[in-house]
C-alpha positions in Angstrom: 243.4 13.9 273.3 246.7 15.6 272.6 249.3 14.1 270.3 251.5 13.3 273.3 248.8 11.4 275.2 249.5 7.7 275.6 252.9 8.0 273.8 255.3 5.5 275.3 258.0 6.9 277.5 260.9 5.1 279.2 262.9 5.5 282.3 262.0 7.1 285.6 259.7 10.0 286.1 258.6 11.6 289.4 255.6 9.8 290.8 256.1 6.6 288.7 256.4 4.2 291.7 253.3 5.6 293.4 251.2 5.8 290.2 251.9 2.3 289.1 251.4 0.9 292.6 248.1 2.7 292.9 246.9 1.4 289.5 247.8 -2.2 290.6 246.3 -2.0 294.1 243.0 -0.4 293.0 242.5 -2.7 290.0 243.4 -6.0 291.8 241.5 -5.0 295.0 238.3 -4.6 292.9 239.0 -7.6 290.7 240.1 -10.3 293.2 240.2 -8.6 296.7 244.0 -8.2 297.0 244.8 -5.9 299.9 247.7 -4.3 301.8 250.1 -7.2 301.4 249.8 -7.0 297.6 250.1 -3.2 297.5 253.2 -3.3 299.8 254.7 -6.1 297.5 254.2 -4.0 294.4 255.5 -0.8 296.0 258.6 -2.3 297.6 259.6 -4.4 294.6 259.2 -1.5 292.2 261.0 0.9 294.5 264.0 -1.5 294.6 263.9 -2.0 290.8 263.8 1.7 290.0 267.0 2.2 292.0 268.7 0.0 289.4 267.5 1.6 286.2 271.0 2.7 285.5 271.8 -0.9 284.7 271.3 -1.1 280.9 269.6 -4.5 281.3 266.7 -2.9 283.1 264.0 -0.7 281.7 260.5 0.6 282.4 258.0 2.1 279.9 254.9 4.1 280.7 252.2 6.2 279.2 250.4 9.2 280.5 247.4 11.4 279.7 246.4 14.7 281.3 249.6 14.6 283.4 248.7 11.2 284.9 250.5 7.9 284.3 248.0 5.5 282.6 249.9 2.3 281.9 253.3 0.6 282.5 255.5 -2.4 281.9 259.1 -3.2 283.0 261.8 -5.6 282.2 264.3 -6.6 284.9 267.3 -8.1 283.1 269.8 -7.7 285.8 269.9 -11.4 286.7 270.7 -12.5 283.1 272.6 -14.8 282.1 272.0 -16.9 285.3 268.2 -16.5 285.4 265.7 -15.2 282.8 264.9 -11.6 282.5 261.6 -10.8 284.2 258.6 -8.8 282.9 256.9 -6.8 285.7 254.1 -4.3 286.4 252.1 -4.6 283.2 248.9 -2.6 283.7 246.8 -0.1 281.9 244.1 2.1 283.4 240.6 0.7 282.8 239.7 3.4 280.2 242.7 2.2 278.0 241.8 -1.5 277.9 241.2 -2.5 274.3 242.9 0.7 272.9 246.1 -1.1 271.8 248.3 0.7 274.4 248.9 -2.6 276.2 249.9 -4.3 273.0 252.3 -1.4 272.2 253.9 -1.6 275.7 254.4 -5.4 275.4 256.0 -4.8 272.0 258.4 -2.3 273.4 259.4 -4.6 276.2 259.9 -7.6 273.9 261.9 -5.5 271.4 264.2 -4.5 274.3 264.6 -8.1 275.3 265.4 -9.3 271.8 267.8 -6.4 271.2 269.4 -7.2 274.6 269.6 -10.9 273.5 268.0 -12.2 276.7 267.8 -15.9 276.1 264.5 -16.1 278.2 262.0 -13.7 279.7 259.7 -14.9 282.5 256.5 -13.4 284.0 254.5 -14.4 286.9 250.8 -13.8 287.1 247.7 -15.7 288.1 244.8 -17.5 286.5 241.8 -15.4 285.3 243.6 -12.5 283.6 242.5 -13.7 280.2 243.0 -10.4 278.2 246.6 -10.1 279.5 247.3 -13.7 278.9 246.2 -13.3 275.3 248.7 -10.5 274.8 251.4 -12.5 276.5 250.8 -15.5 274.3 250.7 -13.3 271.1 254.2 -12.1 272.2 255.5 -15.6 272.4 255.1 -16.5 276.0 254.2 -20.0 276.9 252.6 -21.2 280.2 255.2 -23.4 282.0 253.7 -23.9 285.4 250.6 -23.4 287.6 250.5 -23.8 291.4 248.2 -22.8 294.2 249.8 -20.0 296.2 249.4 -17.0 298.3 252.4 -14.8 297.3 249.9 -12.2 296.0 248.2 -11.9 299.4 245.4 -14.4 299.0 244.9 -17.9 297.5 245.1 -17.9 293.7 246.4 -20.2 291.0 249.8 -18.7 290.3 251.1 -19.0 286.7 254.6 -18.7 285.3 255.0 -17.9 281.6 258.3 -18.1 279.6 259.4 -16.6 276.3 262.5 -17.8 274.6 264.6 -15.6 272.4 263.6 -16.2 268.8 266.3 -17.6 266.6 267.9 -15.0 264.4 267.7 -15.7 260.7 270.9 -15.6 258.7 269.3 -14.7 255.4 270.4 -18.1 253.9 267.9 -20.6 252.7 
């Protein structure tokens, strides 16, 4: 592995939308049977988001190895202050799971949120993604709701997690 492999990059790079969409659609098709509706949802929402990366409240991070994108995460902060910032498209290729890349990506996203002073960050997922949930909870996210739904393309227990900005210390005791 070269020194640059799995280094975290930010911003757009050619092929990003397709690569992240493909990682999501392949993984979730095998895991829970998501199909075309899910793939279209990821591709269309991500394509719309990437068009707004010039907004300083938005950012995407990714890693690559051998010229191929291997992991991603994004923060959409364009709705702040009216709504929470939203964490999207967190995924790592199967060979990276357990390597610490996911933890580093979440740390980059949370640092961005804290530096941007977003009061809250929300993420939507579904029940059963225990490794990701563990990372979310370590980063300060709390489960705030669970509902049965089909917004992912089939029936799942949809979950919403929220992370509030940590209070800044003043240095006084």
